[in-house]
All heavy atoms as TSV, in Angstrom:
chain	resi	resn	atom	element	x	y	z
A	1	MET	N	N	2.712	-8.378	-2.091
A	1	MET	CA	C	3.659	-8.631	-3.134
A	1	MET	C	C	4.241	-10.027	-2.925
A	1	MET	O	O	4.457	-10.439	-1.812
A	1	MET	CB	C	4.802	-7.631	-3.076
A	1	MET	CG	C	4.409	-6.201	-3.275
A	1	MET	SD	S	4.045	-5.953	-4.983
A	1	MET	CE	C	3.118	-4.468	-4.880
A	2	THR	N	N	4.500	-10.673	-4.003
A	2	THR	CA	C	5.137	-11.979	-3.900
A	2	THR	C	C	6.571	-11.873	-4.389
A	2	THR	O	O	6.900	-11.011	-5.204
A	2	THR	CB	C	4.388	-13.038	-4.736
A	2	THR	OG1	O	4.379	-12.601	-6.099
A	2	THR	CG2	C	2.981	-13.220	-4.234
A	3	GLY	N	N	7.368	-12.754	-3.901
A	3	GLY	CA	C	8.756	-12.786	-4.330
A	3	GLY	C	C	9.704	-12.290	-3.260
A	3	GLY	O	O	9.303	-11.649	-2.300
A	4	HIS	N	N	10.955	-12.618	-3.467
A	4	HIS	CA	C	11.995	-12.231	-2.509
A	4	HIS	C	C	13.181	-11.614	-3.233
A	4	HIS	O	O	14.284	-11.580	-2.710
A	4	HIS	CB	C	12.447	-13.454	-1.697
A	4	HIS	CG	C	11.358	-14.059	-0.891
A	4	HIS	ND1	N	10.923	-13.524	0.299
A	4	HIS	CD2	C	10.571	-15.130	-1.133
A	4	HIS	CE1	C	9.942	-14.260	0.781
A	4	HIS	NE2	N	9.712	-15.229	-0.071
A	5	ASP	N	N	12.912	-11.115	-4.430
A	5	ASP	CA	C	13.995	-10.527	-5.204
A	5	ASP	C	C	13.969	-9.000	-5.083
A	5	ASP	O	O	13.171	-8.428	-4.353
A	5	ASP	CB	C	13.940	-10.960	-6.670
A	5	ASP	CG	C	12.611	-10.593	-7.345
A	5	ASP	OD1	O	11.744	-9.984	-6.693
A	5	ASP	OD2	O	12.477	-10.900	-8.542
A	6	VAL	N	N	14.853	-8.355	-5.803
A	6	VAL	CA	C	14.981	-6.903	-5.722
A	6	VAL	C	C	13.721	-6.212	-6.224
A	6	VAL	O	O	13.257	-5.229	-5.649
A	6	VAL	CB	C	16.222	-6.418	-6.509
A	6	VAL	CG1	C	16.269	-4.910	-6.589
A	6	VAL	CG2	C	17.484	-6.950	-5.866
A	7	ARG	N	N	13.127	-6.731	-7.307
A	7	ARG	CA	C	11.909	-6.109	-7.835
A	7	ARG	C	C	10.772	-6.158	-6.825
A	7	ARG	O	O	10.024	-5.193	-6.666
A	7	ARG	CB	C	11.485	-6.781	-9.140
A	7	ARG	CG	C	12.421	-6.459	-10.270
A	7	ARG	CD	C	11.975	-6.940	-11.601
A	7	ARG	NE	N	11.095	-8.096	-11.576
A	7	ARG	CZ	C	10.668	-8.725	-12.635
A	7	ARG	NH1	N	11.039	-8.329	-13.826
A	7	ARG	NH2	N	9.876	-9.755	-12.548
A	8	ALA	N	N	10.630	-7.274	-6.122
A	8	ALA	CA	C	9.590	-7.385	-5.091
A	8	ALA	C	C	9.870	-6.416	-3.947
A	8	ALA	O	O	8.940	-5.784	-3.429
A	8	ALA	CB	C	9.511	-8.820	-4.570
A	9	ALA	N	N	11.127	-6.285	-3.553
A	9	ALA	CA	C	11.480	-5.356	-2.481
A	9	ALA	C	C	11.183	-3.917	-2.878
A	9	ALA	O	O	10.681	-3.129	-2.070
A	9	ALA	CB	C	12.956	-5.510	-2.123
A	10	VAL	N	N	11.459	-3.552	-4.114
A	10	VAL	CA	C	11.166	-2.198	-4.596
A	10	VAL	C	C	9.670	-1.942	-4.600
A	10	VAL	O	O	9.200	-0.894	-4.153
A	10	VAL	CB	C	11.780	-1.982	-5.999
A	10	VAL	CG1	C	11.264	-0.707	-6.632
A	10	VAL	CG2	C	13.299	-1.957	-5.926
A	11	ALA	N	N	8.896	-2.916	-5.081
A	11	ALA	CA	C	7.439	-2.759	-5.119
A	11	ALA	C	C	6.870	-2.645	-3.707
A	11	ALA	O	O	5.990	-1.805	-3.457
A	11	ALA	CB	C	6.811	-3.930	-5.860
A	12	MET	N	N	7.364	-3.448	-2.777
A	12	MET	CA	C	6.887	-3.369	-1.394
A	12	MET	C	C	7.221	-2.004	-0.790
A	12	MET	O	O	6.418	-1.426	-0.060
A	12	MET	CB	C	7.503	-4.490	-0.550
A	12	MET	CG	C	6.887	-5.841	-0.825
A	12	MET	SD	S	7.513	-7.130	0.273
A	12	MET	CE	C	8.977	-7.641	-0.600
A	13	SER	N	N	8.401	-1.499	-1.106
A	13	SER	CA	C	8.793	-0.184	-0.607
A	13	SER	C	C	7.884	0.904	-1.171
A	13	SER	O	O	7.476	1.823	-0.449
A	13	SER	CB	C	10.255	0.096	-0.982
A	13	SER	OG	O	10.619	1.378	-0.592
A	14	GLN	N	N	7.545	0.812	-2.449
A	14	GLN	CA	C	6.649	1.794	-3.060
A	14	GLN	C	C	5.279	1.784	-2.394
A	14	GLN	O	O	4.719	2.846	-2.099
A	14	GLN	CB	C	6.514	1.527	-4.552
A	14	GLN	CG	C	7.760	1.833	-5.334
A	14	GLN	CD	C	7.648	1.389	-6.781
A	14	GLN	OE1	O	6.918	0.463	-7.114
A	14	GLN	NE2	N	8.391	2.064	-7.631
A	15	VAL	N	N	4.738	0.602	-2.147
A	15	VAL	CA	C	3.427	0.493	-1.510
A	15	VAL	C	C	3.492	1.016	-0.083
A	15	VAL	O	O	2.608	1.745	0.366
A	15	VAL	CB	C	2.911	-0.961	-1.555
A	15	VAL	CG1	C	1.650	-1.115	-0.724
A	15	VAL	CG2	C	2.652	-1.377	-2.997
A	16	ARG	N	N	4.534	0.677	0.641
A	16	ARG	CA	C	4.689	1.163	2.025
A	16	ARG	C	C	4.746	2.686	2.070
A	16	ARG	O	O	4.107	3.316	2.901
A	16	ARG	CB	C	5.931	0.541	2.655
A	16	ARG	CG	C	6.123	0.919	4.121
A	16	ARG	CD	C	7.308	0.207	4.763
A	16	ARG	NE	N	8.541	0.353	4.002
A	16	ARG	CZ	C	9.178	-0.643	3.378
A	16	ARG	NH1	N	8.697	-1.869	3.430
A	16	ARG	NH2	N	10.298	-0.419	2.725
A	17	ASN	N	N	5.499	3.279	1.155
A	17	ASN	CA	C	5.599	4.728	1.129
A	17	ASN	C	C	4.286	5.396	0.713
A	17	ASN	O	O	3.927	6.442	1.243
A	17	ASN	CB	C	6.738	5.173	0.211
A	17	ASN	CG	C	8.081	4.877	0.833
A	17	ASN	OD1	O	8.235	4.876	2.045
A	17	ASN	ND2	N	9.062	4.586	-0.015
A	18	MET	N	N	3.554	4.776	-0.222
A	18	MET	CA	C	2.230	5.289	-0.571
A	18	MET	C	C	1.318	5.249	0.637
A	18	MET	O	O	0.584	6.200	0.914
A	18	MET	CB	C	1.612	4.490	-1.708
A	18	MET	CG	C	2.115	4.852	-3.066
A	18	MET	SD	S	1.098	4.179	-4.408
A	18	MET	CE	C	1.278	2.427	-4.176
A	19	LEU	N	N	1.354	4.145	1.374
A	19	LEU	CA	C	0.517	4.004	2.563
A	19	LEU	C	C	0.844	5.076	3.596
A	19	LEU	O	O	-0.060	5.690	4.158
A	19	LEU	CB	C	0.680	2.611	3.173
A	19	LEU	CG	C	-0.089	2.343	4.456
A	19	LEU	CD1	C	-1.581	2.547	4.262
A	19	LEU	CD2	C	0.209	0.936	4.961
A	20	ARG	N	N	2.107	5.321	3.820
A	20	ARG	CA	C	2.508	6.362	4.775
A	20	ARG	C	C	1.987	7.734	4.350
A	20	ARG	O	O	1.471	8.506	5.161
A	20	ARG	CB	C	4.021	6.412	4.908
A	20	ARG	CG	C	4.591	5.273	5.685
A	20	ARG	CD	C	6.090	5.376	5.754
A	20	ARG	NE	N	6.627	4.283	6.544
A	20	ARG	CZ	C	7.857	3.830	6.418
A	20	ARG	NH1	N	8.691	4.375	5.546
A	20	ARG	NH2	N	8.274	2.841	7.168
A	21	GLY	N	N	2.135	8.071	3.082
A	21	GLY	CA	C	1.658	9.353	2.590
A	21	GLY	C	C	0.157	9.497	2.691
A	21	GLY	O	O	-0.359	10.538	3.113
A	22	ILE	N	N	-0.555	8.445	2.345
A	22	ILE	CA	C	-2.020	8.479	2.414
A	22	ILE	C	C	-2.480	8.562	3.857
A	22	ILE	O	O	-3.405	9.309	4.179
A	22	ILE	CB	C	-2.606	7.247	1.690
A	22	ILE	CG1	C	-2.368	7.387	0.180
A	22	ILE	CG2	C	-4.075	7.066	2.005
A	22	ILE	CD1	C	-2.662	6.137	-0.613
A	23	ALA	N	N	-1.846	7.817	4.742
A	23	ALA	CA	C	-2.263	7.804	6.152
A	23	ALA	C	C	-1.987	9.142	6.829
A	23	ALA	O	O	-2.749	9.557	7.714
A	23	ALA	CB	C	-1.541	6.693	6.900
A	24	CYS	N	N	-0.943	9.848	6.417
A	24	CYS	CA	C	-0.605	11.138	7.023
A	24	CYS	C	C	-1.409	12.281	6.430
A	24	CYS	O	O	-1.498	13.351	7.033
A	24	CYS	CB	C	0.878	11.431	6.842
A	24	CYS	SG	S	1.927	10.339	7.806
A	25	ASP	N	N	-1.970	12.058	5.265
A	25	ASP	CA	C	-2.686	13.116	4.546
A	25	ASP	C	C	-3.922	13.615	5.290
A	25	ASP	O	O	-4.187	14.806	5.336
A	25	ASP	CB	C	-3.073	12.586	3.166
A	25	ASP	CG	C	-3.748	13.617	2.304
A	25	ASP	OD1	O	-3.318	14.771	2.322
A	25	ASP	OD2	O	-4.707	13.251	1.597
A	26	ARG	N	N	-4.698	12.705	5.859
A	26	ARG	CA	C	-5.917	13.072	6.597
A	26	ARG	C	C	-6.173	12.061	7.694
A	26	ARG	O	O	-5.658	10.956	7.653
A	26	ARG	CB	C	-7.166	13.071	5.723
A	26	ARG	CG	C	-6.992	13.097	4.308
A	26	ARG	CD	C	-8.308	13.114	3.559
A	26	ARG	NE	N	-8.007	13.598	2.230
A	26	ARG	CZ	C	-8.490	13.103	1.128
A	26	ARG	NH1	N	-9.378	12.146	1.171
A	26	ARG	NH2	N	-8.140	13.571	-0.022
A	27	ARG	N	N	-6.985	12.453	8.613
A	27	ARG	CA	C	-7.387	11.527	9.690
A	27	ARG	C	C	-8.609	10.773	9.201
A	27	ARG	O	O	-9.687	11.326	9.090
A	27	ARG	CB	C	-7.714	12.303	10.950
A	27	ARG	CG	C	-6.480	12.939	11.555
A	27	ARG	CD	C	-6.785	13.458	12.909
A	27	ARG	NE	N	-6.976	12.309	13.781
A	27	ARG	CZ	C	-6.487	12.191	14.999
A	27	ARG	NH1	N	-5.814	13.182	15.500
A	27	ARG	NH2	N	-6.696	11.128	15.711
A	28	GLU	N	N	-8.408	9.509	8.895
A	28	GLU	CA	C	-9.473	8.640	8.400
A	28	GLU	C	C	-9.390	7.293	9.093
A	28	GLU	O	O	-8.312	6.903	9.554
A	28	GLU	CB	C	-9.340	8.423	6.893
A	28	GLU	CG	C	-9.527	9.641	6.063
A	28	GLU	CD	C	-9.383	9.336	4.578
A	28	GLU	OE1	O	-8.420	8.662	4.184
A	28	GLU	OE2	O	-10.234	9.808	3.812
A	29	PRO	N	N	-10.486	6.552	9.119
A	29	PRO	CA	C	-10.432	5.203	9.671
A	29	PRO	C	C	-9.621	4.290	8.731
A	29	PRO	O	O	-9.442	4.607	7.548
A	29	PRO	CB	C	-11.905	4.775	9.730
A	29	PRO	CG	C	-12.627	5.663	8.782
A	29	PRO	CD	C	-11.839	6.931	8.716
A	30	PRO	N	N	-9.128	3.185	9.257
A	30	PRO	CA	C	-8.276	2.296	8.451
A	30	PRO	C	C	-8.911	1.843	7.132
A	30	PRO	O	O	-8.219	1.755	6.117
A	30	PRO	CB	C	-8.020	1.107	9.372
A	30	PRO	CG	C	-8.149	1.672	10.752
A	30	PRO	CD	C	-9.216	2.733	10.645
A	31	ASN	N	N	-10.217	1.569	7.136
A	31	ASN	CA	C	-10.838	1.102	5.886
A	31	ASN	C	C	-10.784	2.173	4.794
A	31	ASN	O	O	-10.585	1.866	3.617
A	31	ASN	CB	C	-12.262	0.619	6.126
A	31	ASN	CG	C	-13.187	1.727	6.574
A	31	ASN	OD1	O	-12.789	2.612	7.334
A	31	ASN	ND2	N	-14.432	1.665	6.133
A	32	ALA	N	N	-10.928	3.442	5.139
A	32	ALA	CA	C	-10.845	4.523	4.158
A	32	ALA	C	C	-9.413	4.695	3.649
A	32	ALA	O	O	-9.201	4.930	2.454
A	32	ALA	CB	C	-11.359	5.825	4.761
A	33	ILE	N	N	-8.461	4.563	4.540
A	33	ILE	CA	C	-7.053	4.657	4.142
A	33	ILE	C	C	-6.695	3.524	3.184
A	33	ILE	O	O	-6.059	3.741	2.145
A	33	ILE	CB	C	-6.130	4.644	5.377
A	33	ILE	CG1	C	-6.328	5.925	6.179
A	33	ILE	CG2	C	-4.671	4.474	4.974
A	33	ILE	CD1	C	-5.673	5.922	7.534
A	34	LEU	N	N	-7.128	2.313	3.505
A	34	LEU	CA	C	-6.822	1.170	2.638
A	34	LEU	C	C	-7.542	1.279	1.307
A	34	LEU	O	O	-7.012	0.858	0.276
A	34	LEU	CB	C	-7.168	-0.143	3.336
A	34	LEU	CG	C	-6.266	-0.474	4.522
A	34	LEU	CD1	C	-6.734	-1.754	5.194
A	34	LEU	CD2	C	-4.821	-0.606	4.081
A	35	ARG	N	N	-8.715	1.859	1.287
A	35	ARG	CA	C	-9.438	2.080	0.026
A	35	ARG	C	C	-8.644	3.055	-0.851
A	35	ARG	O	O	-8.475	2.830	-2.041
A	35	ARG	CB	C	-10.845	2.621	0.305
A	35	ARG	CG	C	-11.626	2.979	-0.927
A	35	ARG	CD	C	-11.965	1.742	-1.731
A	35	ARG	NE	N	-12.703	2.141	-2.921
A	35	ARG	CZ	C	-12.545	1.586	-4.102
A	35	ARG	NH1	N	-11.708	0.589	-4.257
A	35	ARG	NH2	N	-13.226	2.006	-5.137
A	36	ARG	N	N	-8.148	4.122	-0.256
A	36	ARG	CA	C	-7.339	5.087	-1.013
A	36	ARG	C	C	-6.041	4.451	-1.505
A	36	ARG	O	O	-5.584	4.705	-2.610
A	36	ARG	CB	C	-7.062	6.326	-0.167
A	36	ARG	CG	C	-8.327	7.156	0.063
A	36	ARG	CD	C	-8.098	8.328	0.989
A	36	ARG	NE	N	-7.078	9.224	0.453
A	36	ARG	CZ	C	-6.306	9.985	1.206
A	36	ARG	NH1	N	-6.415	9.975	2.523
A	36	ARG	NH2	N	-5.412	10.778	0.666
A	37	LEU	N	N	-5.426	3.606	-0.663
A	37	LEU	CA	C	-4.227	2.891	-1.083
A	37	LEU	C	C	-4.520	1.980	-2.264
A	37	LEU	O	O	-3.751	1.912	-3.219
A	37	LEU	CB	C	-3.644	2.082	0.078
A	37	LEU	CG	C	-2.431	1.225	-0.255
A	37	LEU	CD1	C	-1.240	2.096	-0.647
A	37	LEU	CD2	C	-2.075	0.329	0.905
A	38	ASP	N	N	-5.648	1.299	-2.214
A	38	ASP	CA	C	-6.042	0.406	-3.307
A	38	ASP	C	C	-6.208	1.177	-4.600
A	38	ASP	O	O	-5.725	0.749	-5.656
A	38	ASP	CB	C	-7.336	-0.318	-2.925
A	38	ASP	CG	C	-7.727	-1.347	-3.974
A	38	ASP	OD1	O	-6.865	-2.161	-4.360
A	38	ASP	OD2	O	-8.903	-1.349	-4.385
A	39	LEU	N	N	-6.862	2.340	-4.551
A	39	LEU	CA	C	-7.041	3.155	-5.750
A	39	LEU	C	C	-5.704	3.649	-6.291
A	39	LEU	O	O	-5.465	3.616	-7.511
A	39	LEU	CB	C	-7.955	4.342	-5.438
A	39	LEU	CG	C	-9.408	3.989	-5.126
A	39	LEU	CD1	C	-10.151	5.220	-4.643
A	39	LEU	CD2	C	-10.083	3.374	-6.335
A	40	ALA	N	N	-4.812	4.085	-5.407
A	40	ALA	CA	C	-3.495	4.544	-5.840
A	40	ALA	C	C	-2.689	3.396	-6.434
A	40	ALA	O	O	-2.026	3.550	-7.476
A	40	ALA	CB	C	-2.746	5.173	-4.663
A	41	GLN	N	N	-2.740	2.247	-5.806
A	41	GLN	CA	C	-1.987	1.095	-6.285
A	41	GLN	C	C	-2.490	0.666	-7.660
A	41	GLN	O	O	-1.697	0.341	-8.534
A	41	GLN	CB	C	-2.106	-0.048	-5.267
A	41	GLN	CG	C	-1.354	-1.293	-5.626
A	41	GLN	CD	C	-2.196	-2.311	-6.362
A	41	GLN	OE1	O	-3.384	-2.398	-6.180
A	41	GLN	NE2	N	-1.574	-3.093	-7.186
A	42	GLN	N	N	-3.793	0.683	-7.877
A	42	GLN	CA	C	-4.348	0.311	-9.181
A	42	GLN	C	C	-3.899	1.277	-10.262
A	42	GLN	O	O	-3.639	0.868	-11.395
A	42	GLN	CB	C	-5.862	0.260	-9.118
A	42	GLN	CG	C	-6.413	-0.905	-8.339
A	42	GLN	CD	C	-7.914	-0.865	-8.242
A	42	GLN	OE1	O	-8.596	-0.326	-9.103
A	42	GLN	NE2	N	-8.453	-1.439	-7.177
A	43	ALA	N	N	-3.801	2.552	-9.922
A	43	ALA	CA	C	-3.405	3.563	-10.902
A	43	ALA	C	C	-1.903	3.542	-11.185
A	43	ALA	O	O	-1.495	3.751	-12.323
A	43	ALA	CB	C	-3.831	4.947	-10.419
A	44	LEU	N	N	-1.103	3.286	-10.152
A	44	LEU	CA	C	0.349	3.435	-10.295
A	44	LEU	C	C	1.106	2.131	-10.483
A	44	LEU	O	O	2.164	2.106	-11.111
A	44	LEU	CB	C	0.911	4.172	-9.084
A	44	LEU	CG	C	0.346	5.584	-8.869
A	44	LEU	CD1	C	0.820	6.139	-7.542
A	44	LEU	CD2	C	0.736	6.488	-10.017
A	45	LEU	N	N	0.637	1.066	-9.882
A	45	LEU	CA	C	1.352	-0.222	-9.933
A	45	LEU	C	C	0.472	-1.295	-10.556
A	45	LEU	O	O	0.155	-2.302	-9.941
A	45	LEU	CB	C	1.775	-0.641	-8.525
A	45	LEU	CG	C	2.695	0.306	-7.783
A	45	LEU	CD1	C	2.898	-0.166	-6.355
A	45	LEU	CD2	C	4.036	0.416	-8.496
A	46	ARG	N	N	0.076	-1.069	-11.770
A	46	ARG	CA	C	-0.815	-2.026	-12.445
A	46	ARG	C	C	-0.175	-3.414	-12.481
A	46	ARG	O	O	1.031	-3.553	-12.538
A	46	ARG	CB	C	-1.110	-1.562	-13.861
A	46	ARG	CG	C	-1.930	-0.316	-13.875
A	46	ARG	CD	C	-2.253	0.097	-15.274
A	46	ARG	NE	N	-3.257	1.125	-15.211
A	46	ARG	CZ	C	-4.523	0.948	-15.540
A	46	ARG	NH1	N	-4.922	-0.208	-15.994
A	46	ARG	NH2	N	-5.380	1.931	-15.431
A	47	HIS	N	N	-1.028	-4.407	-12.449
A	47	HIS	CA	C	-0.623	-5.806	-12.529
A	47	HIS	C	C	0.165	-6.277	-11.298
A	47	HIS	O	O	0.890	-7.250	-11.367
A	47	HIS	CB	C	0.179	-6.080	-13.792
A	47	HIS	CG	C	-0.469	-5.577	-15.039
A	47	HIS	ND1	N	-1.664	-6.066	-15.508
A	47	HIS	CD2	C	-0.122	-4.593	-15.887
A	47	HIS	CE1	C	-2.010	-5.436	-16.600
A	47	HIS	NE2	N	-1.086	-4.516	-16.855
A	48	LYS	N	N	0.010	-5.583	-10.193
A	48	LYS	CA	C	0.614	-6.014	-8.940
A	48	LYS	C	C	-0.504	-6.337	-7.956
A	48	LYS	O	O	-1.509	-5.648	-7.904
A	48	LYS	CB	C	1.488	-4.916	-8.319
A	48	LYS	CG	C	2.596	-4.407	-9.192
A	48	LYS	CD	C	3.746	-5.350	-9.210
A	48	LYS	CE	C	4.888	-4.731	-9.999
A	48	LYS	NZ	N	5.850	-5.685	-10.440
A	49	VAL	N	N	-0.324	-7.382	-7.195
A	49	VAL	CA	C	-1.286	-7.761	-6.165
A	49	VAL	C	C	-0.651	-7.470	-4.816
A	49	VAL	O	O	0.493	-7.837	-4.568
A	49	VAL	CB	C	-1.653	-9.263	-6.266
A	49	VAL	CG1	C	-2.578	-9.672	-5.139
A	49	VAL	CG2	C	-2.294	-9.546	-7.609
A	50	VAL	N	N	-1.397	-6.788	-3.952
A	50	VAL	CA	C	-0.870	-6.377	-2.665
A	50	VAL	C	C	-1.748	-6.937	-1.576
A	50	VAL	O	O	-2.981	-6.877	-1.650
A	50	VAL	CB	C	-0.841	-4.827	-2.553
A	50	VAL	CG1	C	-0.357	-4.400	-1.192
A	50	VAL	CG2	C	0.034	-4.249	-3.648
A	51	THR	N	N	-1.126	-7.476	-0.533
A	51	THR	CA	C	-1.834	-7.935	0.660
A	51	THR	C	C	-1.365	-7.075	1.817
A	51	THR	O	O	-0.176	-6.855	1.984
A	51	THR	CB	C	-1.509	-9.414	0.946
A	51	THR	OG1	O	-1.894	-10.193	-0.184
A	51	THR	CG2	C	-2.257	-9.901	2.177
A	52	VAL	N	N	-2.328	-6.588	2.593
A	52	VAL	CA	C	-2.016	-5.716	3.722
A	52	VAL	C	C	-2.503	-6.374	4.992
A	52	VAL	O	O	-3.611	-6.896	5.042
A	52	VAL	CB	C	-2.687	-4.339	3.564
A	52	VAL	CG1	C	-2.422	-3.466	4.766
A	52	VAL	CG2	C	-2.219	-3.659	2.297
A	53	ARG	N	N	-1.686	-6.349	5.991
A	53	ARG	CA	C	-2.061	-6.872	7.314
A	53	ARG	C	C	-2.212	-5.697	8.259
A	53	ARG	O	O	-1.299	-4.890	8.414
A	53	ARG	CB	C	-0.994	-7.817	7.801
A	53	ARG	CG	C	-1.303	-8.419	9.136
A	53	ARG	CD	C	-0.241	-9.387	9.529
A	53	ARG	NE	N	-0.445	-9.792	10.895
A	53	ARG	CZ	C	0.420	-10.458	11.579
A	53	ARG	NH1	N	1.569	-10.829	11.015
A	53	ARG	NH2	N	0.180	-10.802	12.816
A	54	VAL	N	N	-3.375	-5.601	8.891
A	54	VAL	CA	C	-3.650	-4.488	9.808
A	54	VAL	C	C	-3.823	-5.065	11.211
A	54	VAL	O	O	-4.522	-6.048	11.400
A	54	VAL	CB	C	-4.938	-3.747	9.402
A	54	VAL	CG1	C	-5.262	-2.627	10.365
A	54	VAL	CG2	C	-4.821	-3.223	7.980
A	55	SER	N	N	-3.173	-4.438	12.172
A	55	SER	CA	C	-3.363	-4.864	13.557
A	55	SER	C	C	-3.561	-3.635	14.424
A	55	SER	O	O	-3.028	-2.560	14.133
A	55	SER	CB	C	-2.146	-5.670	14.033
A	55	SER	OG	O	-0.999	-4.863	14.033
A	56	GLY	N	N	-4.335	-3.781	15.465
A	56	GLY	CA	C	-4.580	-2.688	16.391
A	56	GLY	C	C	-3.482	-2.614	17.434
A	56	GLY	O	O	-2.792	-3.572	17.716
A	57	THR	N	N	-3.340	-1.438	18.009
A	57	THR	CA	C	-2.343	-1.288	19.066
A	57	THR	C	C	-3.002	-1.036	20.376
A	57	THR	O	O	-4.102	-0.620	20.486
A	57	THR	CB	C	-1.386	-0.116	18.758
A	57	THR	OG1	O	-2.150	1.068	18.523
A	57	THR	CG2	C	-0.540	-0.431	17.556
């Protein structure tokens, strides 16, 4: 998401919460989780561009 205003913060929060729900739903590798997040984001948050950073622990 781009921007530093309230709308950008709300959109980032929505994507973060979708990611949490998708990641907890099943045990899948990161690429499958991100694919499901992409599909959900396209359906629910049209016209938004999302960048995700993944790091290993």
